[in-house]
N, C-alpha and C positions, 0 to 999 in steps of 0.2 A: 658593567655600567660604562657607557661611552658618553663623554661630555665634549661637544664640539663648539668651537667659537665661544668659549666660556672665559670670562674675566673674573678671577678670584682675588681681585685687588682688595686689600684690607679686610678680607674675610677672617673671621675668628681671630680678631686682633690679639688676643692673649696667647694664641698657639699657632698651629699650622694653618696654612691656606687649605690644605687637604690632608687629613690624617686617615690612612688606610690600614686596617687591622684585620686580624683573623685570617680568613682565606679569601677575602674580598679581592676582586680584580677590577682595576680602573684604568681606562684609556683616555688620555686627553689629546685632542687633535685641534690644531690651530687655536691654541689657548694661551692666555697670559696669567701667570701666577706671580703676584708682586705685592709688596707692602705688608707682609706677614712676619711673624716671629720666625717660623720655618716655612718655606714655600710648600714643600711636599714631604710627608713622612710616611714610609711604608714599613710596617713591622710584622712580626710573627711570620706567617707564611703567605702574606698578601703579595700582590704584584701591581706595579704601576708602569704604564707605557705612555711615553710622550712622543708625539710626532708633530713637526712643524709648530712647535710651541716655544714660549719664552718663560723662563723662571728667573726673575731679576728683582733686585732691590729689596730682598727680604732681610730682616734684621740680623739673623744669625746664618743659617745655612739655606741653600737653595733646595737641594734634594737630599734627604737623609734616608738610607735604607739599612735596616738592621734586623736581627733575628735570622729567620730563614727566608726573608722576603726577596723578591726579585724586581729589578727595574730594567727598563729599556728606554734609551733616549736616542731618537732618530731625527735627522735634520732639525735640530732645536738649538736654542741659545740658553746657556746658563751664565748669567752675567751680573756683576755688581752686587752680589750677595755679601752680607757681613757689614751692614751699615750701623750696627749698634755700638755704643761706647765700649761694651765689654770686648769687642773685637780688637780694640786698641791694646788690650792686655796681652803680654807675651804668652801666658799660660792658657789662653782661651782661643781655640781655633774656630774660625769662621770660614767655611769653604763653599765652593760651588756645589760639589757632590761629596757626600760622606757615605762610605760603605763600611759597615761594621759586622762583627760576629760571623755568621755563616751565610750572609746575604751575598747577592751577586748583582752587578749592573753591567749591561752592555751599552756602550756609547758609540754611535757611528755617525759620521758626516755632520758633526755638531761643532759648535764653538763654545768653549768654556773660558771666559775672559773676565778680567778686571774684578775678581772676587777678592775679599779682604786678605785672606791668607793663602791657602792652597786652592788650586782649581779643583783638584779631586784628591781625597784621601781614601785609600783602599788597601786592603791586605790581599791583593790579587796580583798575579804575575802578568796577566793579559790586559792590554789596553785596547780601546776601540780603534777601529780601522778608519782612516781618513778623518781623524778628529784633531782639531786645533786646541791646544791648551797653552795659553800665553797671557802675558800682562796681568797676572794675578799677584798676590802679595802686596796689595796696595797699602797695607799698614807697615810694610818693610820689617815685620817681626820675624820673617823667615829668611832674611838675607843670609847667604852662605849655607842654606839648608836645602838646596835644589835637588839633591840626589840622596835622600835619606836611605840608609840600608845598602849603599853601594850597588845599585842595580847596574846591569850590563850596558845601559845606554849612557854614553859620555856627554858632557856639556849640557846637562839639563839646567834650564834657567831657574832662578829663584821663584818659588811658588809653583 
């Protein structure tokens, strides 16, 4: 399924703007996903591809990929996610992109900015090429936590 020039603002107010499960494959081009609990959720063995799109101002996370799901984010913006009161709590993470379990996400030529806590949380060693991750941690809950796990890149900013 390909959705072009789609605005998913405030869709499915109680949950995600788009919830992709099973083995479904969804591509969003020139789209905006905003004002939802989770912007996009991909689980099981599904896949989500974003191009020239914006995922912003969602209450918790912008893009959440878990299970064996795959995601690709190309020239897109993931910004300002985590606007819920829960995001002010130290033990509750609200991120631009969350990658869990055995899932994978490739991010290229994108901006991940001004999200509540982390720009991206992932258990992966590889990061996207030509990708900007900055000005996140707007709640300041993650100050002093810029390089969890002592990764080989020095001077990583908070968030």
